[in-house]
RODO-2510 file (C-alpha; in nm, 4 decimals, decimal comma):
residues 435
     n   res          X          Y          Z
     1     m    -1,1722    12,1760    21,4281
     2     e    -1,5070    12,1718    21,6313
     3     s    -1,4779    11,9563    21,9740
     4     d    -1,7175    11,7754    22,1801
     5     f    -1,7017    11,9854    22,4188
     6     g    -1,7676    12,3067    22,1669
     7     r    -2,0385    12,0915    22,0144
     8     l    -2,2249    12,0127    22,3540
     9     l    -2,1993    12,3704    22,4797
    10     r    -2,3559    12,5291    22,1538
    11     r    -2,6478    12,2766    22,1543
    12     l    -2,6987    12,3956    22,5283
    13     r    -2,6848    12,7488    22,4192
    14     e    -2,9573    12,7027    22,1528
    15     k    -3,1526    12,4652    22,3381
    16     r    -3,2308    12,8131    22,5460
    17     g    -3,3014    12,9904    22,2623
    18     l    -2,9893    13,2067    22,2636
    19     s    -2,7512    13,3770    22,0446
    20     l    -2,3696    13,3758    22,0845
    21     a    -2,4092    13,7543    22,1372
    22     e    -2,7240    13,7272    22,4000
    23     t    -2,5253    13,4362    22,5900
    24     a    -2,1800    13,6500    22,5731
    25     q    -2,3120    13,9785    22,7176
    26     a    -2,5345    13,7549    22,9991
    27     a    -2,1817    13,6030    23,0767
    28     g    -1,9921    13,9061    23,0464
    29     i    -1,7615    13,8062    22,8017
    30     a    -1,7345    13,8792    22,4290
    31     r    -1,8737    13,7030    22,1678
    32     t    -1,5886    13,6113    21,9960
    33     t    -1,4669    13,4377    22,2754
    34     l    -1,7358    13,2217    22,3388
    35     n    -1,7396    13,1560    21,9438
    36     r    -1,3798    13,0548    21,9768
    37     w    -1,5083    12,8198    22,2727
    38     e    -1,7517    12,6554    22,0644
    39     i    -1,5487    12,6102    21,7430
    40     g    -1,2832    12,4488    21,9569
    41     t    -1,0472    12,7347    21,8984
    42     y    -0,9734    12,8217    22,2518
    43     k    -1,0900    12,6301    22,5973
    44     p    -1,2286    12,8565    22,8654
    45     r    -1,1135    12,9174    23,1921
    46     l    -1,3269    12,8030    23,5099
    47     p    -1,4811    13,1686    23,6172
    48     e    -1,6003    13,2199    23,2647
    49     l    -1,7631    12,8505    23,2039
    50     d    -1,9465    12,9305    23,4963
    51     a    -2,0550    13,2591    23,4135
    52     v    -2,1830    13,0706    23,0734
    53     f    -2,3288    12,8392    23,2654
    54     t    -2,5119    13,0575    23,4751
    55     a    -2,6571    13,2403    23,1431
    56     i    -2,7455    12,8880    22,9615
    57     e    -2,8900    12,7036    23,2673
    58     p    -2,7757    12,3678    23,1860
    59     t    -2,8650    12,0630    23,4298
    60     p    -2,6257    11,9113    23,6918
    61     a    -2,5819    11,6131    23,4515
    62     q    -2,5254    11,8394    23,1430
    63     r    -2,2666    12,0691    23,3469
    64     k    -2,0952    11,7310    23,4392
    65     e    -2,0423    11,6385    23,0952
    66     a    -1,9438    11,9322    22,9971
    67     m    -1,6807    11,9723    23,2419
    68     a    -1,5885    11,5959    23,1497
    69     l    -1,5203    11,7044    22,7844
    70     l    -1,3327    12,0164    22,8492
    71     e    -1,0165    11,8398    22,9916
    72     a    -0,9081    12,1583    23,0587
    73     p    -0,5548    12,0985    23,2968
    74     r    -0,6792    12,3542    23,5386
    75     a    -1,0161    12,1792    23,5607
    76     q    -0,9035    11,8571    23,5839
    77     t    -0,9379    11,8743    23,9651
    78     q    -1,2772    11,9601    23,9735
    79     v    -1,3812    11,7477    23,7260
    80     l    -1,2754    11,4438    23,9287
    81     a    -1,4663    11,6004    24,1841
    82     d    -1,7997    11,6438    24,0424
    83     i    -1,7602    11,3211    23,8370
    84     k    -1,7400    11,1387    24,2018
    85     r    -2,0395    11,3300    24,3614
    86     v    -2,2694    11,2844    24,0445
    87     g    -2,1848    10,9456    24,0786
    88     a    -2,2528    10,8997    24,4802
    89     e    -2,5862    11,1185    24,4246
    90     s    -2,7038    10,8945    24,1211
    91     g    -2,6063    10,5734    24,2982
    92     i    -2,3752    10,4506    24,0337
    93     g    -2,0049    10,5351    24,0881
    94     a    -1,7703    10,7353    23,9488
    95     m    -1,7211    10,7668    23,5571
    96     p    -1,4625    10,5140    23,4101
    97     a    -1,1771    10,7391    23,3293
    98     g    -0,8161    10,7415    23,1834
    99     n    -0,6851    10,5980    23,5327
   100     d    -0,8874    10,3236    23,5338
   101     l    -0,7493    10,2183    23,2348
   102     l    -0,4107    10,2801    23,3426
   103     r    -0,4260    10,0444    23,6126
   104     a    -0,6314     9,7864    23,4269
   105     m    -0,3115     9,7837    23,2009
   106     r    -0,0651     9,6955    23,4991
   107     l    -0,2966     9,4349    23,6338
   108     r    -0,3322     9,2858    23,2646
   109     r     0,0686     9,2442    23,2780
   110     g     0,0252     9,1164    23,6261
   111     l     0,2288     9,3616    23,8246
   112     s     0,2468     9,5067    24,1292
   113     l     0,2667     9,8997    24,1952
   114     d     0,5964     9,8657    24,3382
   115     e     0,7017     9,6642    24,0388
   116     l     0,5976     9,8944    23,7774
   117     a     0,7097    10,1895    23,9809
   118     m     1,0651    10,0568    23,9936
   119     r     1,0372     9,9836    23,6186
   120     l     0,9391    10,3161    23,5350
   121     g     1,1658    10,5017    23,7808
   122     v     0,8963    10,6880    23,9706
   123     t     0,7596    10,6262    24,3201
   124     s     0,4644    10,3924    24,4296
   125     r     0,3238    10,6972    24,5901
   126     t     0,3423    10,8938    24,2164
   127     l     0,2089    10,5939    24,0681
   128     r    -0,0920    10,5203    24,2668
   129     f    -0,1880    10,8938    24,2409
   130     w    -0,1908    10,8292    23,8823
   131     e    -0,4098    10,5482    23,9341
   132     k    -0,6213    10,7149    24,1367
   133     g    -0,6728    11,0054    23,8984
   134     e    -0,5729    11,2655    24,1440
   135     v    -0,2539    11,3740    23,9520
   136     w    -0,1990    11,3074    23,5889
   137     p     0,1352    11,1857    23,4265
   138     s     0,2718    11,3946    23,1340
   139     d     0,2953    11,2751    22,8053
   140     t     0,6398    11,1711    22,8121
   141     q     0,5537    10,9442    23,1022
   142     i     0,2565    10,8092    22,9422
   143     q     0,4924    10,6933    22,6595
   144     s     0,7188    10,5456    22,8839
   145     l     0,4468    10,3585    23,1141
   146     c     0,2773    10,2248    22,7671
   147     y     0,6259    10,1038    22,6270
   148     v     0,6782     9,8708    22,9732
   149     l     0,3534     9,7668    22,9456
   150     k     0,3312     9,6878    22,5998
   151     a     0,0090     9,8904    22,5562
   152     h    -0,1553     9,8790    22,2156
   153     e    -0,0958    10,2260    22,0279
   154     a    -0,4593    10,2988    22,0393
   155     e    -0,4010    10,2477    22,4494
   156     m    -0,1130    10,5135    22,4176
   157     i    -0,3658    10,7592    22,1711
   158     a    -0,6708    10,7223    22,4188
   159     l    -0,4498    10,8148    22,7194
   160     t    -0,2470    11,0937    22,5690
   161     c    -0,5712    11,2555    22,3871
   162     g    -0,8908    11,1481    22,5955
   163     r    -0,6851    11,1558    22,9082
   164     r    -0,9174    11,1456    23,2200
   165     t    -1,2581    11,1247    23,0633
   166     l    -1,1740    10,8506    22,7710
   167     l    -1,4736    11,0088    22,5808
   168     s    -1,3024    11,1873    22,3035
   169     s    -1,1767    10,8493    22,2151
   170     a    -1,4780    10,7810    22,0233
   171     g    -1,6517    11,0667    21,9908
   172     e    -1,9789    11,1412    22,1013
   173     m    -2,1820    10,8258    22,0865
   174     r    -2,5731    10,7273    22,0906
   175     v    -2,7594    10,4603    22,2910
   176     g    -2,7714    10,2487    22,0055
   177     d    -2,3995    10,2916    21,9196
   178     i    -2,2906    10,1744    22,2512
   179     e    -2,5759     9,8257    22,2302
   180     r    -2,3991     9,7401    21,8592
   181     q    -2,0256     9,8034    21,9915
   182     l    -2,0922     9,5953    22,2924
   183     a    -2,2370     9,3313    22,0619
   184     s    -1,9500     9,3381    21,8712
   185     l    -1,6925     9,3472    22,1330
   186     v    -1,8359     9,0448    22,3079
   187     a    -1,8623     8,8648    21,9394
   188     n    -1,5166     8,9134    21,8461
   189     t    -1,2664     8,9819    22,1369
   190     y    -1,4084     8,7435    22,4028
   191     y    -1,1231     8,5792    22,4156
   192     s    -0,8326     8,7947    22,3418
   193     a    -0,7200     9,0823    22,5822
   194     a    -0,6427     9,3077    22,2702
   195     l    -0,7591     9,6154    22,3720
   196     g    -1,0486     9,4791    22,5651
   197     d    -0,9742     9,6824    22,8724
   198     l    -0,9991    10,0273    22,6759
   199     r    -1,3306     9,9132    22,4395
   200     f    -1,5111     9,8216    22,7658
   201     l    -1,4018    10,1476    22,9994
   202     t    -1,4700    10,3750    22,6781
   203     l    -1,8219    10,2095    22,6192
   204     e    -1,8854    10,2281    23,0252
   205     a    -1,7824    10,6034    23,0465
   206     h    -2,0032    10,6998    22,7284
   207     a    -2,2741    10,4397    22,9112
   208     w    -2,2073    10,6253    23,2223
   209     r    -2,3212    10,9373    23,0909
   210     f    -2,7085    10,8024    23,0142
   211     a    -2,6986    10,6361    23,3483
   212     v    -2,7003    10,9746    23,5460
   213     k    -3,0384    11,0894    23,3281
   214     q    -3,2554    10,8169    23,3107
   215     a    -3,3378    10,4713    23,4372
   216     s    -3,2793    10,3183    23,1193
   217     g    -2,8914    10,4283    23,1011
   218     r    -2,8734    10,2840    23,4140
   219     r    -2,9356     9,8995    23,2657
   220     l    -2,7194     9,9950    22,9837
   221     l    -2,4242    10,0855    23,2003
   222     a    -2,5268     9,7847    23,4000
   223     n    -2,4881     9,5554    23,0692
   224     v    -2,1495     9,6735    22,9883
   225     y    -2,0714     9,6124    23,3447
   226     a    -2,1682     9,2384    23,3429
   227     q    -1,9948     9,1721    22,9794
   228     h    -1,7068     9,3590    23,1337
   229     a    -1,6916     9,1437    23,4344
   230     s    -1,7447     8,8076    23,2203
   231     f    -1,4629     8,9656    23,0143
   232     l    -1,2200     8,9845    23,2879
   233     s    -1,3652     8,6292    23,4334
   234     v    -1,2167     8,4574    23,1356
   235     q    -0,8942     8,6400    23,1144
   236     n    -0,8362     8,4938    23,4560
   237     r    -0,8050     8,8675    23,6309
   238     f    -1,0442     8,7665    23,8989
   239     a    -1,0000     9,0698    24,1475
   240     e    -1,0663     9,2981    23,8725
   241     s    -1,4089     9,0953    23,7570
   242     a    -1,5033     9,1014    24,1175
   243     t    -1,4963     9,4615    24,1142
   244     v    -1,6925     9,4983    23,8143
   245     a    -1,9608     9,2624    23,8499
   246     a    -2,0316     9,4078    24,1637
   247     r    -2,0745     9,7602    24,0048
   248     a    -2,3228     9,5566    23,7833
   249     l    -2,5123     9,3975    24,0509
   250     e    -2,5328     9,7269    24,2411
   251     l    -2,7907     9,8343    23,9701
   252     l    -2,9812     9,5114    23,9769
   253     p    -3,3051     9,6178    23,9899
   254     a    -3,5324     9,5142    24,3506
   255     k    -3,8623     9,4224    24,1692
   256     g    -3,9416     9,4124    23,7819
   257     s    -3,8191     9,1991    23,5083
   258     r    -3,4683     9,1556    23,4627
   259     d    -3,2714     9,1094    23,1699
   260     s    -3,0429     8,8371    23,0953
   261     f    -2,7354     8,9922    23,1313
   262     w    -2,7530     8,9965    23,4679
   263     m    -2,6646     8,6074    23,4753
   264     y    -2,2920     8,7194    23,3105
   265     a    -2,2314     8,9355    23,6340
   266     g    -2,3463     8,6653    23,8692
   267     i    -2,1565     8,3638    23,7289
   268     a    -1,8197     8,6269    23,6792
   269     a    -1,8819     8,6895    24,0599
   270     a    -1,9074     8,3466    24,1784
   271     r    -1,6358     8,2633    23,9526
   272     a    -1,4418     8,5627    24,1526
   273     d    -1,5345     8,4280    24,4750
   274     v    -1,3577     8,0647    24,4214
   275     y    -1,0092     8,1570    24,2392
   276     r    -0,9285     8,5210    24,3773
   277     g    -0,7585     8,4183    24,6888
   278     a    -0,4490     8,2218    24,7458
   279     t    -0,5955     7,9254    24,7375
   280     p    -0,9642     7,8165    24,5483
   281     s    -1,2653     7,8260    24,7499
   282     p    -1,4890     7,6279    24,5697
   283     k    -1,7982     7,6001    24,8252
   284     r    -1,8434     7,9698    24,8085
   285     g    -1,9049     7,9786    24,4334
   286     i    -2,1247     7,6602    24,4730
   287     e    -2,3147     7,8405    24,7448
   288     k    -2,3379     8,1666    24,4995
   289     l    -2,4444     7,9632    24,1843
   290     r    -2,7028     7,7916    24,3837
   291     h    -2,8636     8,0947    24,4310
   292     w    -2,8738     8,1873    24,0524
   293     l    -2,9719     7,8554    23,9375
   294     p    -3,3287     7,9042    23,9761
   295     l    -3,3052     8,2639    23,8249
   296     a    -3,1605     8,1245    23,4944
   297     p    -3,3958     8,2746    23,1981
   298     q    -3,2591     8,0365    22,9358
   299     p    -3,1382     7,6788    22,9187
   300     e    -2,7705     7,8208    22,7714
   301     f    -2,7627     7,9873    23,1287
   302     e    -2,8835     7,6639    23,3290
   303     a    -2,6006     7,4825    23,1468
   304     w    -2,3557     7,7338    23,2117
   305     i    -2,3986     7,7084    23,5862
   306     l    -2,4361     7,3318    23,6234
   307     s    -2,0895     7,3375    23,4357
   308     d    -1,9426     7,5783    23,6327
   309     m    -2,0748     7,4143    23,9826
   310     a    -1,9387     7,0853    23,8116
   311     q    -1,6071     7,2483    23,8221
   312     y    -1,5960     7,3344    24,1633
   313     y    -1,7188     7,0336    24,2897
   314     v    -1,4462     6,8542    24,1241
   315     l    -1,1874     7,1410    24,2953
   316     d    -1,2770     6,9445    24,6082
   317     g    -1,0902     6,6964    24,5752
   318     t    -1,2647     6,3812    24,7174
   319     v    -1,4232     6,0757    24,5350
   320     s    -1,7467     6,2266    24,6292
   321     g    -1,6794     6,5760    24,5164
   322     q    -1,5826     6,4189    24,1427
   323     e    -1,9135     6,1945    24,1363
   324     i    -2,1123     6,4853    24,1810
   325     a    -1,9130     6,6808    23,9664
   326     i    -1,8983     6,4395    23,6428
   327     q    -2,2860     6,4380    23,6757
   328     l    -2,3491     6,7825    23,6886
   329     s    -2,1328     6,8171    23,3876
   330     e    -2,3071     6,5451    23,2234
   331     r    -2,6183     6,6970    23,3174
   332     a    -2,5094     7,0345    23,1839
   333     c    -2,4754     6,8893    22,8584
   334     e    -2,8107     6,7098    22,8426
   335     v    -2,9615     7,1100    22,9238
   336     a    -2,7303     7,2584    22,6459
   337     a    -2,8257     6,9499    22,3685
   338     r    -3,1874     7,1027    22,4416
   339     t    -3,0963     7,4421    22,2686
   340     t    -3,2050     7,4139    21,8987
   341     e    -3,1378     7,7524    21,7667
   342     r    -2,7916     7,8186    21,5841
   343     s    -2,6714     8,0719    21,8169
   344     y    -2,7286     7,8416    22,0888
   345     q    -2,5086     7,5668    21,9541
   346     v    -2,2121     7,6901    22,0427
   347     e    -2,3453     7,6275    22,4039
   348     q    -2,3200     7,2217    22,3409
   349     v    -1,9688     7,2679    22,2435
   350     l    -1,8804     7,4937    22,5601
   351     r    -2,0300     7,2311    22,8028
   352     n    -1,8332     6,9533    22,6248
   353     l    -1,5193     7,1289    22,6805
   354     d    -1,5921     7,1486    23,0582
   355     k    -1,6950     6,8365    23,0937
   356     a    -1,3056     6,7280    22,9563
   357     r    -1,2160     6,9664    23,1955
   358     v    -1,4181     6,7803    23,4892
   359     l    -1,3105     6,4371    23,3581
   360     l    -0,9631     6,5628    23,3430
   361     a    -0,9470     6,6544    23,7001
   362     a    -1,0759     6,3705    23,7941
   363     g    -0,8071     6,1591    23,6675
   364     r    -1,0138     6,0048    23,3519
   365     p    -0,7755     6,1121    23,0721
   366     n    -0,8943     5,8101    22,8308
   367     d    -1,2576     5,9785    22,8694
   368     v    -1,0908     6,3265    22,7922
   369     l    -0,9459     6,1731    22,4844
   370     s    -1,2674     6,0386    22,3350
   371     l    -1,3825     6,3685    22,3343
   372     v    -1,1054     6,5631    22,1923
   373     p    -1,1636     6,4429    21,8165
   374     v    -1,5491     6,5742    21,8127
   375     l    -1,4717     6,9139    22,0249
   376     e    -1,1411     6,9568    21,7138
   377     d    -1,3897     6,9008    21,4327
   378     t    -1,6570     7,1428    21,5861
   379     l    -1,4850     7,3865    21,6856
   380     g    -1,2800     7,4478    21,3711
   381     p    -1,0081     7,7817    21,3603
   382     s    -1,1762     7,9039    21,6913
   383     p    -0,9365     8,0502    21,9783
   384     r    -1,1062     7,7819    22,2019
   385     r    -0,9230     7,5309    22,0036
   386     a    -0,6018     7,6196    22,2415
   387     e    -0,8453     7,5002    22,5405
   388     v    -0,9000     7,2123    22,3685
   389     a    -0,5238     7,1737    22,2819
   390     l    -0,4233     7,2053    22,6437
   391     l    -0,6524     6,9772    22,7350
   392     a    -0,5533     6,7045    22,5124
   393     a    -0,2068     6,7642    22,5793
   394     e    -0,2281     6,6862    22,9374
   395     a    -0,4837     6,4258    22,8925
   396     f    -0,1668     6,2403    22,6542
   397     r     0,0988     6,3338    22,9259
   398     q    -0,1256     6,1350    23,1646
   399     v    -0,1483     5,7885    22,9476
   400     g     0,2303     5,8364    22,8926
   401     a     0,2086     5,9053    22,4974
   402     r     0,4714     6,2208    22,5445
   403     s     0,4957     6,2848    22,1550
   404     d     0,1297     6,3535    22,1070
   405     a     0,1492     6,5733    22,4201
   406     h     0,4264     6,7614    22,2779
   407     e     0,2350     6,7952    21,9274
   408     h    -0,0739     6,9170    22,1300
   409     l     0,0932     7,1541    22,3383
   410     s     0,2611     7,3116    22,0232
   411     q    -0,0663     7,3535    21,8476
   412     a    -0,2097     7,5228    22,1705
   413     h     0,1157     7,7913    22,1819
   414     a     0,0296     7,8223    21,7887
   415     v    -0,3540     7,9311    21,8633
   416     i    -0,2387     8,1460    22,1889
   417     t    -0,0086     8,3445    21,9495
   418     r    -0,2313     8,3903    21,6823
   419     f    -0,5804     8,4976    21,9165
   420     g    -0,3377     8,7069    22,2072
   421     m    -0,5025     8,4657    22,4695
   422     e    -0,2305     8,5495    22,7019
   423     h    -0,4426     8,4105    22,9943
   424     l    -0,3700     8,0626    22,8820
   425     l     0,0443     8,0800    22,9309
   426     p     0,0280     7,9743    23,2668
   427     q    -0,1795     7,6578    23,1864
   428     a     0,0694     7,5973    22,9020
   429     e     0,3621     7,6285    23,1216
   430     a     0,2511     7,3828    23,3574
   431     v     0,1735     7,1056    23,0938
   432     s     0,5207     7,1990    22,9664
   433     l     0,6926     7,1501    23,3003
   434     a     0,5097     6,8220    23,3619
   435     l     0,6668     6,7043    23,0582
***
C-alpha cells in the first residue's frame, strides 16, 4: 500500500524529470529498491535516503517533510532535531507532534508527571522524555498510558500509527482541507473536550508544513493556534492556552491588515493571565484587554471583550468593582444587540449569560433568576444549557430554594454527561457541596 512518504518521494523525483532507473543509478541503489520505497513496501535507511536526496535535490522544507513522513525508528532522533531546526529558522517553532498529544492527554486529566508515572509504573524521568519526544514509548506502553488517561480510541490509533508526527493520522491535507476542518472543529466540538486535543494538534502539524514554505502558511498556522488557545481557555486549561496563544501571537504581522482570528488568541491570553495562578489576577487581564478593545474588528469581539472585563472587575470583590462590572456587562449586551446577522445572534445569548455570572458574583441572585427563563428558551438543547443550569442552581441556593437548586443541578449534570463537558464538573461539585 502506497504511503504518504512514498507518494512524496515519487512526486519529488518526477518533478525533477527523473525516471526510477536514473534516480537509482545516481543514488547508487537498485531500481527495485527505490520502487519499493515509493510503493511503501519498505522504508529506506538514512544513508541511502541521503543519496536519493542528493539526486532529486529537494528543498530544505521538502526534505524535512519527507523525514517527518518516514517515521523510521532509526530516523526519529534526526527527524526531531531537523524539525526543531527548521521551525527555529522559520520563526514558527517546532511542528506539533505525538509527544504534544501525550502531554495534552495528561494535562486534560489534571495529573502531574509524578502522579501519572506512578500509575504507569515508570519513572517521572521516562515520562518526561516521552513528552519531550526524546524517547518514544512502545506500543504496549502507549496502550497502558491511554488506558490510565481514559484516552479515545482515535488518540491511541494516532499515537500508535501516526507516532511522532501525527501527519499520517489524517493523510496529506491541502490548505482548503485544513481550513474546512478547522471551521467544523470550532463549530461542533468547541465546548467538548472529546478529541479536541488530537484534532487541533493534527491540524497544526499539517499547517506547519505550509508555514515553513510561505507567508500564507504562517497565517493559516496562526489561525489554528488561535482557535486552539480559545478551545483550551473554554476548557479552563489556562497554562496550556497561554502557551498556544503565545505561539499564535508570535506570528502576528508587525504591519498590514490583521484577520479577526487574532482576537481569539488575545482574549485567551488575557484569560490565562487572570486564572492560571494559584489566585486570580484580574488586573492583568483587564490591562491586556484594554489593549485589544480598540482593535476589535466587529461588534461581537467588542462585546466579548467588554463582557470578559466585567467578569474580571467583579473578581475585585469591592463595591466599586462590582458596579463597574455590571455597567460593562450591560454595555456588552447593548453592543451584542447591534449584531443583526443570524450567525451573530448567539453573541446576544452569550453576553446575557456572562451578565448573569456577573450579577451572581455581585450578590444579586434574583436578577439572575429573571434571566434564566430567557436563556433557557433561547439556547434549547445547546451545551450551554449546562452553564445556565449551574447558574440557576447557585442562584436558587442563595435565595433558599433548595428543591429548585437540586433540580437545576441535576439538569446540569445531564447536559455535562451528554456533551462531555468535564471542565464544568468542579463548578457543579462546588454547588453540590454548598447545598
